[in-house]
Short mmCIF file of the C-alpha atoms (twelve columns), coordinates in Angstrom:
data_MODEL
# 
_entry.id   MODEL 
# 
loop_
_atom_site.group_PDB 
_atom_site.id 
_atom_site.type_symbol 
_atom_site.label_atom_id 
_atom_site.label_alt_id 
_atom_site.label_comp_id 
_atom_site.label_asym_id 
_atom_site.label_seq_id 
_atom_site.Cartn_x 
_atom_site.Cartn_y 
_atom_site.Cartn_z 
_atom_site.pdbx_PDB_model_num 
ATOM 1   C CA . MET A 1   0.000   0.000   0.000   1 
ATOM 2   C CA . SER A 2   1.315   3.436   -0.850  1 
ATOM 3   C CA . LEU A 3   1.517   6.304   1.589   1 
ATOM 4   C CA . ILE A 4   0.842   9.650   0.016   1 
ATOM 5   C CA . LEU A 5   1.245   12.845  2.004   1 
ATOM 6   C CA . ILE A 6   -0.753  15.925  1.138   1 
ATOM 7   C CA . ASN A 7   -0.126  19.012  3.202   1 
ATOM 8   C CA . ARG A 8   -2.286  22.137  3.394   1 
ATOM 9   C CA . LEU A 9   -5.085  20.900  1.174   1 
ATOM 10  C CA . ASP A 10  -8.001  23.223  0.580   1 
ATOM 11  C CA . ARG A 11  -10.767 21.702  2.735   1 
ATOM 12  C CA . SER A 12  -13.430 24.052  1.472   1 
ATOM 13  C CA . SER A 13  -14.055 21.858  -1.569  1 
ATOM 14  C CA . PRO A 14  -14.773 18.178  -0.809  1 
ATOM 15  C CA . ASP A 15  -14.931 17.489  -4.536  1 
ATOM 16  C CA . THR A 16  -11.283 18.494  -4.822  1 
ATOM 17  C CA . VAL A 17  -10.337 15.923  -2.177  1 
ATOM 18  C CA . GLN A 18  -12.250 13.156  -3.975  1 
ATOM 19  C CA . GLN A 19  -10.811 14.093  -7.371  1 
ATOM 20  C CA . LEU A 20  -7.307  14.114  -5.916  1 
ATOM 21  C CA . GLN A 21  -7.868  10.714  -4.276  1 
ATOM 22  C CA . TYR A 22  -9.106  9.253   -7.538  1 
ATOM 23  C CA . SER A 23  -6.279  10.680  -9.635  1 
ATOM 24  C CA . LEU A 24  -3.667  9.493   -7.137  1 
ATOM 25  C CA . ALA A 25  -5.301  6.076   -7.003  1 
ATOM 26  C CA . THR A 26  -5.215  5.651   -10.758 1 
ATOM 27  C CA . ALA A 27  -1.627  6.858   -10.894 1 
ATOM 28  C CA . VAL A 28  -0.508  4.454   -8.166  1 
ATOM 29  C CA . GLY A 29  -2.691  1.585   -9.365  1 
ATOM 30  C CA . GLU A 30  -4.652  1.129   -6.159  1 
ATOM 31  C CA . PRO A 31  -8.324  1.683   -5.451  1 
ATOM 32  C CA . PRO A 32  -9.246  5.069   -3.930  1 
ATOM 33  C CA . TYR A 33  -10.176 3.554   -0.551  1 
ATOM 34  C CA . GLY A 34  -6.618  2.349   0.021   1 
ATOM 35  C CA . ILE A 35  -4.871  5.695   -0.046  1 
ATOM 36  C CA . LEU A 36  -3.626  7.280   3.152   1 
ATOM 37  C CA . LEU A 37  -3.910  11.025  3.334   1 
ATOM 38  C CA . ALA A 38  -2.207  13.397  5.720   1 
ATOM 39  C CA . LEU A 39  -4.255  16.559  6.069   1 
ATOM 40  C CA . ASP A 40  -2.402  19.274  7.984   1 
ATOM 41  C CA . GLY A 41  -0.203  16.706  9.690   1 
ATOM 42  C CA . LEU A 42  -3.043  14.386  10.769  1 
ATOM 43  C CA . PHE A 43  -3.166  10.987  9.101   1 
ATOM 44  C CA . ARG A 44  -6.582  9.949   7.873   1 
ATOM 45  C CA . ARG A 45  -7.561  6.879   5.909   1 
ATOM 46  C CA . ASP A 46  -10.437 7.220   3.511   1 
ATOM 47  C CA . LEU A 47  -12.195 3.998   4.412   1 
ATOM 48  C CA . THR A 48  -15.278 2.484   3.050   1 
ATOM 49  C CA . MET A 49  -16.592 -0.344  5.172   1 
ATOM 50  C CA . ARG A 50  -14.519 -3.461  4.829   1 
ATOM 51  C CA . THR A 51  -16.064 -6.336  2.959   1 
ATOM 52  C CA . ILE A 52  -15.711 -9.608  4.826   1 
ATOM 53  C CA . TRP A 53  -16.488 -12.988 3.284   1 
ATOM 54  C CA . VAL A 54  -17.286 -16.080 5.304   1 
ATOM 55  C CA . LEU A 55  -17.010 -19.439 3.542   1 
ATOM 56  C CA . VAL A 56  -18.916 -22.316 5.158   1 
ATOM 57  C CA . ALA A 57  -18.333 -25.665 3.437   1 
ATOM 58  C CA . ASP A 58  -18.640 -29.410 3.640   1 
ATOM 59  C CA . ARG A 59  -17.698 -32.038 1.053   1 
ATOM 60  C CA . ALA A 60  -20.711 -31.330 -1.187  1 
ATOM 61  C CA . ARG A 61  -21.757 -27.718 -0.565  1 
ATOM 62  C CA . ALA A 62  -20.140 -24.352 0.050   1 
ATOM 63  C CA . ARG A 63  -22.018 -21.239 1.139   1 
ATOM 64  C CA . ILE A 64  -20.428 -17.808 0.916   1 
ATOM 65  C CA . PHE A 65  -21.668 -14.973 3.090   1 
ATOM 66  C CA . GLU A 66  -20.784 -11.305 2.908   1 
ATOM 67  C CA . CYS A 67  -20.616 -8.851  5.777   1 
ATOM 68  C CA . ARG A 68  -20.089 -5.101  5.442   1 
ATOM 69  C CA . GLY A 69  -18.189 -3.746  8.402   1 
ATOM 70  C CA . ALA A 70  -16.975 -5.482  11.531  1 
ATOM 71  C CA . SER A 71  -20.398 -6.135  13.050  1 
ATOM 72  C CA . GLY A 72  -22.734 -6.032  10.061  1 
ATOM 73  C CA . PRO A 73  -25.257 -8.754  9.248   1 
ATOM 74  C CA . LEU A 74  -24.295 -11.777 7.153   1 
ATOM 75  C CA . VAL A 75  -25.915 -12.011 3.728   1 
ATOM 76  C CA . GLU A 76  -25.617 -15.159 1.606   1 
ATOM 77  C CA . ILE A 77  -24.182 -14.267 -1.802  1 
ATOM 78  C CA . ALA A 78  -23.265 -17.669 -3.282  1 
ATOM 79  C CA . ASP A 79  -24.123 -21.324 -2.881  1 
ATOM 80  C CA . LEU A 80  -21.731 -23.752 -4.596  1 
ATOM 81  C CA . ILE A 81  -22.827 -27.371 -4.959  1 
ATOM 82  C CA . HIS A 82  -20.683 -30.326 -6.006  1 
ATOM 83  C CA . PRO A 83  -23.094 -33.059 -7.172  1 
ATOM 84  C CA . GLN A 84  -20.388 -35.736 -7.513  1 
ATOM 85  C CA . SER A 85  -19.776 -35.579 -3.762  1 
ATOM 86  C CA . ARG A 86  -23.447 -36.182 -3.009  1 
ATOM 87  C CA . ARG A 87  -23.421 -39.696 -4.494  1 
ATOM 88  C CA . PRO A 88  -23.835 -42.487 -1.969  1 
ATOM 89  C CA . ALA A 89  -20.729 -44.577 -1.349  1 
ATOM 90  C CA . HIS A 90  -22.194 -47.712 -2.919  1 
ATOM 91  C CA . LEU A 91  -22.742 -45.844 -6.214  1 
ATOM 92  C CA . VAL A 92  -19.260 -44.370 -6.537  1 
ATOM 93  C CA . ASP A 93  -17.686 -47.504 -7.985  1 
ATOM 94  C CA . THR A 94  -20.486 -49.653 -9.344  1 
ATOM 95  C CA . GLY A 95  -18.442 -51.748 -11.757 1 
ATOM 96  C CA . ALA A 96  -16.432 -54.816 -10.899 1 
ATOM 97  C CA . PRO A 97  -12.701 -54.279 -10.479 1 
ATOM 98  C CA . GLY A 98  -10.522 -54.916 -13.482 1 
ATOM 99  C CA . ARG A 99  -8.725  -58.231 -13.909 1 
ATOM 100 C CA . ILE A 100 -5.187  -59.077 -14.862 1 
ATOM 101 C CA . ASN A 101 -3.477  -62.282 -15.970 1 
ATOM 102 C CA . ASP A 102 -0.334  -63.590 -14.334 1 
ATOM 103 C CA . ARG A 103 2.871   -63.438 -16.335 1 
ATOM 104 C CA . PHE A 104 3.363   -67.133 -15.973 1 
ATOM 105 C CA . GLY A 105 0.495   -69.540 -15.737 1 
ATOM 106 C CA . GLY A 106 -3.175  -69.050 -16.189 1 
ATOM 107 C CA . ALA A 107 -4.052  -67.356 -12.898 1 
ATOM 108 C CA . ARG A 108 -6.134  -64.150 -12.922 1 
ATOM 109 C CA . HIS A 109 -6.304  -61.513 -10.192 1 
ATOM 110 C CA . ALA A 110 -8.625  -58.603 -9.456  1 
ATOM 111 C CA . LEU A 111 -7.068  -55.146 -9.529  1 
ATOM 112 C CA . VAL A 112 -7.474  -52.999 -6.459  1 
ATOM 113 C CA . PRO A 113 -8.309  -49.346 -7.223  1 
ATOM 114 C CA . ARG A 114 -5.450  -47.053 -6.239  1 
ATOM 115 C CA . LYS A 115 -7.599  -43.969 -5.682  1 
ATOM 116 C CA . ASN A 116 -10.187 -43.248 -3.070  1 
ATOM 117 C CA . LYS A 117 -13.019 -41.663 -5.092  1 
ATOM 118 C CA . LYS A 118 -14.465 -39.771 -2.126  1 
ATOM 119 C CA . ALA A 119 -11.121 -38.163 -1.270  1 
ATOM 120 C CA . PHE A 120 -10.625 -37.316 -4.936  1 
ATOM 121 C CA . ASP A 121 -14.063 -35.634 -5.050  1 
ATOM 122 C CA . VAL A 122 -13.214 -33.581 -1.946  1 
ATOM 123 C CA . ARG A 123 -9.952  -32.385 -3.532  1 
ATOM 124 C CA . MET A 124 -11.727 -31.474 -6.772  1 
ATOM 125 C CA . PHE A 125 -14.398 -29.493 -4.927  1 
ATOM 126 C CA . ALA A 126 -11.745 -27.733 -2.837  1 
ATOM 127 C CA . ARG A 127 -9.998  -26.745 -6.070  1 
ATOM 128 C CA . GLU A 128 -13.278 -25.356 -7.480  1 
ATOM 129 C CA . ILE A 129 -13.862 -23.337 -4.295  1 
ATOM 130 C CA . SER A 130 -10.277 -22.088 -4.434  1 
ATOM 131 C CA . ASP A 131 -10.693 -20.977 -8.069  1 
ATOM 132 C CA . TYR A 132 -13.868 -19.086 -7.138  1 
ATOM 133 C CA . LEU A 133 -12.120 -17.341 -4.227  1 
ATOM 134 C CA . THR A 134 -9.084  -16.513 -6.361  1 
ATOM 135 C CA . ARG A 135 -11.243 -14.818 -9.006  1 
ATOM 136 C CA . ALA A 136 -13.087 -12.875 -6.302  1 
ATOM 137 C CA . CYS A 137 -9.807  -11.870 -4.656  1 
ATOM 138 C CA . ARG A 138 -8.397  -10.598 -7.954  1 
ATOM 139 C CA . ALA A 139 -11.597 -8.623  -8.527  1 
ATOM 140 C CA . ARG A 140 -11.179 -7.222  -4.977  1 
ATOM 141 C CA . ASN A 141 -14.624 -8.380  -3.922  1 
ATOM 142 C CA . PHE A 142 -13.521 -8.951  -0.322  1 
ATOM 143 C CA . ASP A 143 -10.936 -7.591  2.103   1 
ATOM 144 C CA . ARG A 144 -10.983 -10.364 4.714   1 
ATOM 145 C CA . LEU A 145 -11.896 -14.050 4.610   1 
ATOM 146 C CA . TYR A 146 -13.027 -16.559 7.224   1 
ATOM 147 C CA . LEU A 147 -13.113 -20.307 6.496   1 
ATOM 148 C CA . LEU A 148 -15.494 -22.592 8.394   1 
ATOM 149 C CA . ALA A 149 -15.335 -26.040 6.837   1 
ATOM 150 C CA . GLU A 150 -15.405 -29.667 7.806   1 
ATOM 151 C CA . PRO A 151 -11.881 -30.988 8.525   1 
ATOM 152 C CA . ARG A 152 -11.373 -32.917 5.254   1 
ATOM 153 C CA . VAL A 153 -12.459 -29.949 3.139   1 
ATOM 154 C CA . LEU A 154 -10.429 -27.448 5.165   1 
ATOM 155 C CA . GLY A 155 -7.369  -29.690 4.831   1 
ATOM 156 C CA . ALA A 156 -7.797  -29.829 1.048   1 
ATOM 157 C CA . LEU A 157 -8.704  -26.146 0.705   1 
ATOM 158 C CA . ARG A 158 -5.781  -24.525 2.545   1 
ATOM 159 C CA . PRO A 159 -3.040  -25.725 0.155   1 
ATOM 160 C CA . ALA A 160 -5.253  -24.971 -2.865  1 
ATOM 161 C CA . LEU A 161 -5.558  -21.261 -1.997  1 
ATOM 162 C CA . ASP A 162 -3.242  -18.880 -3.822  1 
ATOM 163 C CA . THR A 163 -0.954  -16.463 -1.974  1 
ATOM 164 C CA . ALA A 164 -3.125  -13.360 -2.373  1 
ATOM 165 C CA . THR A 165 -6.184  -15.142 -0.984  1 
ATOM 166 C CA . ARG A 166 -4.165  -16.618 1.893   1 
ATOM 167 C CA . ARG A 167 -3.050  -13.108 2.861   1 
ATOM 168 C CA . ARG A 168 -6.696  -12.100 3.300   1 
ATOM 169 C CA . LEU A 169 -7.480  -15.162 5.410   1 
ATOM 170 C CA . VAL A 170 -7.965  -14.000 9.005   1 
ATOM 171 C CA . GLY A 171 -9.673  -16.973 10.613  1 
ATOM 172 C CA . GLN A 172 -10.443 -20.640 10.069  1 
ATOM 173 C CA . SER A 173 -12.196 -23.376 11.957  1 
ATOM 174 C CA . ALA A 174 -12.738 -27.075 11.284  1 
ATOM 175 C CA . VAL A 175 -16.485 -27.393 11.890  1 
ATOM 176 C CA . ASP A 176 -19.316 -28.876 9.833   1 
ATOM 177 C CA . ILE A 177 -22.049 -26.216 10.042  1 
ATOM 178 C CA . VAL A 178 -23.224 -25.857 6.435   1 
ATOM 179 C CA . ALA A 179 -26.774 -26.959 7.262   1 
ATOM 180 C CA . LEU A 180 -27.188 -24.535 10.172  1 
ATOM 181 C CA . PRO A 181 -29.312 -21.421 9.816   1 
ATOM 182 C CA . LEU A 182 -27.652 -18.020 9.650   1 
ATOM 183 C CA . SER A 183 -27.886 -17.431 13.401  1 
ATOM 184 C CA . GLY A 184 -26.078 -20.715 14.106  1 
ATOM 185 C CA . ILE A 185 -23.298 -19.881 11.670  1 
ATOM 186 C CA . ARG A 186 -22.867 -16.418 13.197  1 
ATOM 187 C CA . ARG A 187 -22.287 -17.999 16.633  1 
ATOM 188 C CA . HIS A 188 -19.138 -19.724 15.285  1 
ATOM 189 C CA . LEU A 189 -17.603 -16.385 14.247  1 
ATOM 190 C CA . PRO A 190 -15.977 -13.675 16.374  1 
ATOM 191 C CA . ARG A 191 -18.285 -10.916 17.579  1 
ATOM 192 C CA . TYR A 192 -16.435 -8.316  15.506  1 
ATOM 193 C CA . LEU A 193 -15.184 -9.590  12.184  1 
# 
């Protein structure tokens, strides 16, 4: 973040202040709300309310909530569903395992699958969630991020997050609360986000 000092600015025209903020922001390449101003020796940050996202996820569903300000209400803005993870375990691998012949002799053996399909589905869904968060982070849709996910999903999601999104991560908890109503989810978060 850049620090820009402005001394003895004419305070009689608020439009001048906003125009100056915008021109400095475009010159520096940062949004106007991120510029620090020093007016007559006093530092002031032109803040809009911070946008906080809360991701609540399990292996088949992820809900994203948005909160404006530290104590604002949560509003659901996205609901991501992974239908492959909703399949019952007995339907994941319905076919018989493959067979192989011995090198010598006529014996045949069943092949054991090397991958756990459920774990693979969790990793794929975590990657999809991570891609969604990365796009939102690049678009500067949120300033802070909280993760509340079941342990398997949280374990797959943390390494999938890119560096910029990880920097905005301020809290995480391994809980399975996707099905709870909004009031129940809010109880698992700090009072002031």
